[in-house]
C-alpha positions as CSV (number, residue, x, y, z in Angstrom):
1,M,-12.3,-34.4,8.1
2,N,-9.7,-35.4,5.4
3,K,-10.6,-34.3,1.9
4,S,-8.9,-33.7,-1.4
5,Y,-9.4,-30.8,-3.7
6,D,-7.8,-29.6,-6.9
7,V,-6.8,-26.2,-5.3
8,V,-6.5,-25.0,-1.7
9,V,-6.3,-21.2,-1.4
10,L,-4.9,-19.8,1.9
11,G,-6.4,-16.4,2.6
12,A,-9.9,-15.1,1.9
13,G,-8.9,-11.6,1.1
14,A,-8.8,-9.7,-2.2
15,A,-6.2,-11.8,-4.0
16,G,-7.4,-15.1,-2.5
17,M,-11.1,-14.6,-3.3
18,M,-10.3,-13.5,-6.9
19,C,-8.1,-16.6,-7.4
20,A,-10.6,-19.0,-5.9
21,A,-13.4,-17.6,-8.1
22,I,-11.4,-17.8,-11.3
23,A,-10.1,-21.3,-10.6
24,G,-13.6,-22.5,-9.6
25,Q,-15.2,-21.1,-12.7
26,R,-12.6,-23.1,-14.7
27,G,-14.0,-26.2,-13.2
28,R,-11.4,-26.7,-10.5
29,K,-12.6,-28.0,-7.2
30,V,-11.5,-25.2,-4.8
31,L,-11.2,-24.9,-1.0
32,L,-10.8,-21.4,0.4
33,L,-9.4,-21.2,4.0
34,D,-8.9,-18.3,6.4
35,H,-8.4,-17.9,10.1
36,A,-10.6,-14.8,10.2
37,E,-14.3,-15.1,10.9
38,K,-15.2,-12.6,8.2
39,L,-14.3,-12.3,4.5
40,A,-11.9,-9.7,3.3
41,E,-11.7,-7.3,6.3
42,K,-9.1,-5.2,4.5
43,I,-11.5,-4.6,1.7
44,R,-14.2,-3.7,4.1
45,I,-12.2,-1.0,6.0
46,S,-10.5,0.4,2.9
47,G,-11.2,3.9,1.4
48,G,-13.1,5.0,4.5
49,G,-15.5,2.1,3.9
50,R,-16.0,2.7,0.2
51,C,-13.0,0.7,-1.1
52,N,-10.6,2.4,-3.5
53,F,-10.8,-0.8,-5.6
54,T,-8.4,0.1,-8.4
55,N,-6.6,2.9,-10.2
56,I,-7.1,3.5,-13.9
57,D,-3.4,4.5,-14.2
58,A,-2.1,1.1,-12.8
59,R,1.1,0.3,-14.7
60,P,4.4,-1.2,-13.7
61,D,6.2,2.1,-12.8
62,R,3.7,2.6,-10.0
63,Y,4.9,-0.5,-8.2
64,I,8.1,-1.1,-6.1
65,S,9.9,-4.5,-6.2
66,E,13.4,-5.9,-6.6
67,N,12.2,-6.7,-10.1
68,S,10.3,-3.6,-11.3
69,H,9.1,-5.5,-14.4
70,F,7.6,-8.5,-12.5
71,C,4.1,-7.1,-12.3
72,R,3.9,-6.3,-16.0
73,S,2.5,-9.6,-17.2
74,A,-0.2,-9.9,-14.6
75,L,-1.3,-6.3,-15.2
76,A,-1.4,-7.0,-18.9
77,Q,-3.5,-10.2,-18.4
78,F,-6.0,-8.6,-16.0
79,G,-5.8,-4.8,-15.7
80,P,-8.0,-2.0,-14.3
81,Q,-10.5,-2.2,-17.2
82,N,-11.1,-5.9,-16.6
83,F,-11.9,-5.3,-12.9
84,I,-14.1,-2.3,-13.8
85,A,-16.0,-4.5,-16.2
86,M,-16.6,-7.0,-13.3
87,I,-17.7,-4.2,-11.1
88,E,-20.1,-2.8,-13.7
89,G,-21.4,-6.4,-14.4
90,H,-22.5,-6.6,-10.8
91,G,-24.2,-3.2,-11.0
92,I,-21.9,-1.5,-8.5
93,A,-21.9,2.3,-8.9
94,Y,-18.5,4.0,-8.6
95,H,-16.7,7.3,-9.1
96,E,-13.2,8.7,-9.6
97,K,-12.1,10.7,-6.6
98,K,-8.8,12.0,-7.8
99,L,-5.6,10.9,-9.6
100,G,-7.4,7.8,-11.2
101,Q,-8.6,6.5,-7.9
102,L,-11.9,4.6,-8.2
103,F,-14.3,4.2,-5.2
104,C,-17.6,2.6,-4.7
105,D,-20.4,5.2,-4.4
106,D,-22.0,3.2,-1.6
107,S,-20.0,0.6,0.4
108,S,-16.9,-1.6,0.2
109,Q,-19.2,-4.5,1.2
110,Q,-20.4,-4.5,-2.4
111,V,-17.0,-5.5,-3.6
112,I,-16.9,-8.3,-1.0
113,D,-20.3,-9.5,-2.0
114,M,-19.3,-9.4,-5.6
115,L,-16.3,-11.6,-5.0
116,D,-18.3,-13.9,-2.8
117,A,-20.9,-14.3,-5.6
118,E,-18.1,-15.0,-8.1
119,C,-16.8,-17.7,-5.7
120,Q,-20.2,-19.2,-5.4
121,K,-20.6,-19.2,-9.1
122,G,-17.4,-21.3,-9.2
123,G,-18.6,-23.7,-6.5
124,V,-15.8,-22.7,-4.1
125,V,-16.0,-24.4,-0.7
126,R,-15.1,-22.0,2.1
127,Q,-13.9,-22.6,5.7
128,M,-13.6,-19.5,7.9
129,G,-12.5,-19.0,11.4
130,I,-10.1,-21.9,11.5
131,S,-6.5,-22.2,12.5
132,I,-4.0,-23.3,9.9
133,G,-1.1,-25.5,11.1
134,A,1.5,-27.4,9.1
135,V,1.7,-27.4,5.4
136,R,3.6,-30.2,3.6
137,K,4.1,-31.8,0.2
138,D,4.1,-35.5,-0.2
139,E,6.1,-37.7,-2.6
140,A,3.2,-37.9,-5.0
141,G,3.3,-34.1,-5.3
142,L,0.1,-33.4,-3.3
143,F,0.0,-30.5,-0.8
144,W,-1.5,-31.2,2.6
145,V,-2.7,-28.5,4.9
146,E,-3.4,-29.2,8.5
147,T,-6.2,-27.2,10.1
148,S,-8.4,-27.1,13.2
149,V,-11.2,-28.7,11.2
150,G,-9.2,-31.4,9.4
151,V,-6.4,-32.1,6.9
152,F,-7.0,-31.0,3.3
153,G,-5.0,-32.1,0.2
154,A,-4.7,-30.5,-3.2
155,T,-2.6,-30.7,-6.3
156,A,-2.2,-26.9,-6.1
157,L,-1.6,-24.6,-3.1
158,V,-2.1,-20.9,-3.5
159,V,-0.8,-18.6,-0.7
160,A,-2.7,-15.4,-0.4
161,T,-2.2,-14.7,3.2
162,G,-1.3,-11.0,2.9
163,G,1.5,-9.2,4.7
164,L,2.1,-7.8,8.2
165,S,0.2,-4.6,7.9
166,I,-2.8,-3.9,10.2
167,P,-2.3,-6.8,12.6
168,Q,-5.4,-5.8,14.5
169,I,-7.5,-7.4,11.7
170,G,-5.5,-10.6,11.7
171,A,-2.3,-10.1,9.7
172,T,0.3,-12.9,10.3
173,P,3.6,-14.0,8.8
174,L,2.2,-17.4,7.7
175,G,2.8,-16.8,4.0
176,Y,6.5,-15.9,4.5
177,R,7.0,-19.0,6.7
178,I,5.5,-21.2,4.0
179,A,7.8,-19.6,1.3
180,E,10.9,-20.2,3.4
181,Q,9.8,-23.8,4.2
182,F,9.8,-24.6,0.5
183,G,13.1,-22.8,-0.1
184,L,11.7,-19.5,-1.6
185,P,13.6,-16.4,-0.5
186,V,11.8,-13.6,1.2
187,T,13.2,-10.0,0.8
188,G,13.5,-7.6,3.7
189,L,10.1,-6.5,5.1
190,S,9.0,-3.1,6.3
191,P,5.8,-1.1,6.8
192,A,4.8,0.9,3.7
193,L,2.2,3.6,3.0
194,V,2.7,4.6,6.6
195,P,3.0,7.8,8.6
196,L,6.5,8.9,9.5
197,T,7.5,10.0,13.0
198,F,9.7,12.9,14.2
199,H,12.7,12.9,16.6
200,V,11.8,14.3,20.0
201,A,13.0,17.8,19.4
202,D,11.1,18.1,16.1
203,A,8.0,16.5,17.6
204,E,7.9,19.1,20.4
205,A,8.5,22.0,18.1
206,F,5.8,21.0,15.6
207,A,3.3,19.5,18.1
208,P,1.2,22.7,17.9
209,L,0.8,22.1,14.2
210,A,-1.1,18.8,14.5
211,G,-4.0,19.0,12.0
212,V,-2.3,21.4,9.6
213,S,-2.3,20.3,6.0
214,L,-0.2,21.6,3.1
215,D,0.1,21.0,-0.6
216,V,3.8,20.1,-1.2
217,E,6.3,18.1,-3.2
218,V,8.1,15.4,-1.2
219,R,11.2,13.5,-2.2
220,A,13.1,10.5,-0.7
221,G,15.2,7.9,-2.5
222,K,13.8,7.4,-6.0
223,G,10.3,8.7,-5.0
224,R,8.8,12.1,-5.7
225,F,5.2,13.0,-5.1
226,R,3.1,16.2,-5.3
227,E,0.3,15.8,-2.7
228,Q,-0.9,16.9,0.7
229,I,1.1,16.4,3.9
230,L,-0.5,16.4,7.4
231,F,1.2,17.3,10.6
232,T,0.3,14.9,13.4
233,H,1.2,14.7,17.1
234,K,3.9,12.2,16.3
235,G,5.2,13.4,12.9
236,L,4.0,13.6,9.4
237,S,1.2,11.8,7.5
238,G,-1.1,12.6,4.6
239,P,-1.0,11.2,1.0
240,A,2.4,12.6,0.1
241,I,4.0,11.1,3.2
242,L,2.3,7.7,2.9
243,Q,3.6,7.6,-0.7
244,I,7.1,8.5,0.1
245,S,7.3,6.1,3.1
246,S,7.5,3.3,0.5
247,Y,10.8,4.7,-0.7
248,W,12.2,6.0,2.6
249,E,14.9,4.0,4.4
250,P,16.0,4.6,8.1
251,G,18.6,7.4,8.3
252,M,17.4,9.0,5.0
253,D,16.3,12.6,4.8
254,V,12.8,13.5,3.5
255,V,13.1,16.6,1.3
256,I,9.9,18.8,1.2
257,N,9.2,21.7,-1.1
258,L,6.8,23.7,1.0
259,L,5.9,26.1,-1.8
260,P,6.2,24.0,-5.1
261,D,4.4,26.6,-7.3
262,C,6.5,29.6,-6.2
263,D,10.0,31.0,-6.8
264,V,10.5,31.9,-3.2
265,Q,13.9,33.6,-3.8
266,A,12.3,36.0,-6.3
267,F,9.3,36.6,-3.9
268,L,11.6,37.5,-1.0
269,D,13.9,39.7,-3.2
270,E,10.8,41.7,-4.5
271,R,9.9,42.5,-0.8
272,Q,13.4,43.1,0.6
273,S,12.5,46.6,1.9
274,S,9.1,45.6,3.4
275,E,8.3,46.0,7.1
276,Q,6.1,42.9,6.9
277,L,6.9,39.9,9.0
278,V,8.2,36.9,6.9
279,S,5.4,34.8,8.4
280,N,2.7,37.2,7.1
281,A,4.3,37.3,3.7
282,L,4.5,33.6,3.3
283,A,0.9,33.2,4.6
284,E,-0.1,35.2,1.5
285,L,1.3,32.3,-0.5
286,G,-1.1,29.9,1.0
287,W,0.5,28.8,4.3
288,P,-1.8,28.6,7.3
289,K,-0.7,31.4,9.7
290,R,0.1,29.2,12.6
291,F,2.2,27.0,10.4
292,A,4.2,30.0,9.1
293,E,4.8,31.3,12.6
294,A,5.8,27.9,14.1
295,W,8.0,26.8,11.2
296,L,9.8,30.1,10.8
297,S,10.4,30.5,14.5
298,R,11.9,27.0,14.7
299,L,14.4,28.0,12.0
300,G,15.0,31.6,13.4
301,F,13.5,33.4,10.4
302,N,10.4,35.0,11.8
303,V,11.6,38.6,11.4
304,R,10.7,41.6,9.2
305,L,11.5,41.1,5.5
306,K,13.8,44.2,5.5
307,D,15.9,42.5,8.2
308,L,16.8,39.6,6.0
309,S,20.2,40.0,4.4
310,P,20.7,38.7,0.8
311,K,22.4,35.7,2.3
312,K,19.5,35.1,4.7
313,R,17.0,35.4,1.9
314,L,18.9,32.8,0.0
315,Q,19.0,30.5,3.0
316,L,15.3,31.0,3.7
317,A,14.3,30.2,0.1
318,E,16.5,27.1,0.2
319,Q,14.9,26.0,3.4
320,V,11.3,26.6,2.1
321,Q,11.9,24.7,-1.1
322,H,14.3,22.0,0.2
323,W,13.2,21.5,3.8
324,R,15.1,18.5,5.0
325,I,13.6,16.5,7.8
326,K,15.1,13.2,9.1
327,P,12.3,11.0,10.5
328,N,13.2,8.7,13.3
329,G,11.0,5.9,12.0
330,T,7.4,5.1,11.0
331,Q,4.2,4.3,13.0
332,G,4.8,0.7,12.1
333,Y,2.6,-2.1,10.8
334,K,-0.4,-1.1,12.9
335,K,-0.8,2.1,10.8
336,A,0.7,0.8,7.5
337,E,-1.6,0.1,4.6
338,V,0.7,-2.5,3.1
339,T,4.0,-4.4,3.7
340,R,6.9,-3.5,1.5
341,G,8.9,-6.6,0.4
342,G,7.8,-10.2,0.4
343,V,8.3,-13.5,-1.4
344,S,11.1,-12.8,-3.9
345,T,9.9,-12.4,-7.5
346,K,13.1,-14.2,-8.6
347,A,11.5,-17.4,-7.3
348,L,8.2,-16.9,-9.1
349,S,6.9,-17.0,-12.7
350,S,5.6,-13.5,-13.6
351,K,3.2,-15.2,-16.1
352,T,1.5,-17.6,-13.7
353,M,2.6,-16.6,-10.1
354,A,3.8,-20.2,-9.6
355,A,7.0,-21.0,-7.7
356,K,9.6,-21.9,-10.3
357,D,11.1,-24.8,-8.4
358,V,8.0,-26.1,-6.5
359,P,5.4,-27.3,-8.9
360,G,1.8,-26.5,-7.9
361,L,2.8,-23.8,-5.3
362,F,1.6,-20.2,-6.0
363,F,2.0,-16.9,-4.2
364,I,-0.2,-13.9,-4.9
365,G,-1.2,-10.4,-3.5
366,E,0.6,-8.6,-0.7
367,V,2.7,-11.6,0.4
368,V,4.7,-11.1,-2.8
369,D,7.5,-8.5,-3.2
370,V,5.3,-6.1,-5.2
371,T,4.2,-2.9,-3.4
372,G,1.9,-0.4,-5.2
373,W,1.5,3.3,-4.7
374,L,-1.3,4.7,-2.6
375,G,-4.6,5.0,-4.4
376,G,-6.0,1.6,-5.5
377,Y,-2.8,0.1,-6.9
378,N,-2.4,-2.6,-4.3
379,F,-5.9,-3.8,-4.8
380,Q,-5.3,-4.0,-8.6
381,W,-2.2,-6.1,-7.9
382,A,-4.4,-8.4,-5.8
383,W,-6.9,-8.7,-8.6
384,S,-4.3,-9.2,-11.3
385,S,-2.1,-11.7,-9.5
386,G,-5.2,-13.6,-8.2
387,Y,-6.6,-13.8,-11.7
388,V,-3.4,-15.1,-13.2
389,A,-2.9,-17.7,-10.5
390,G,-6.6,-18.7,-10.8
391,K,-6.1,-19.3,-14.5
392,N,-3.0,-21.5,-13.9
393,C,-3.5,-23.3,-10.6
């Protein structure tokens, strides 16, 4: 089979389906290709199967990129309210869980079905479960994509192949290879929105705390988040850690305020004559008892309050409100929700998502160096970038 289209979209995930639907509804003849057997597996598994499909607070300062302003145009052209209108237009019930995060009341499959319906409305042709081989551009400016079911040509090629996260559902580096083939730079790549792991000594010391959750403030690099952390058998997870992982670099400390609503120094000074154990006192402030005992024992502070000298009280307060932990790494792409980094925004038009120096070539979604916060921001980037490319490809 050797056929020509106006647009070939590589990747039938969130960004690719949105782009294909919009382009098709403009009257473009669109072919959507994917090596996966099923549509949009990442949508299906997201949000515990209910898809955190956007965040009503999506704005440029919630995204990480070498160019922090790059996402501004796409978000302005198609923002959360635009996607919500689409959701409502298809009769999908939803709710806000917390912090602007919107989820389907029923199932993430509803979002997939909605995008599929929008693609069908645009007459999009789809080929799933195929292998994608070489991609080239001929002297006439046409792109040719070799696949296991034939060679397809188009005047526009949209790369929506995603990042390296969750390889178990089919992530590949194809998009980055295509970018490099056409001379577009790719920034450094790393797992993001991912649990952090402890060094051996810390892992052994805190292993009994697996399952303990705390409300804290976490800092690393330019990131600062007030959310829950969760102790695991390997290290730390929970929303605050997933968030800060996007800002963390190897060798960097993560600083945790374990009691962000308390003046710990004043609390300890008020009880300086007490016979009470420090662990029991801090448990009164909301710490789980087993956490208080294990954490204080690790630092040598599980004594009576009256046995703490003024210097020791100061040191303990500093430790509680500025606990420094140096992770030895992350749990990698297998546990990462997204990939940080990607096709350099310097090589793309923020208004169209087109490659500046390669007419007809577009990159959208996770493959681009735009990484959102946890909580629906990355899906919104997929919708926004997909919409913009769909309007211009």
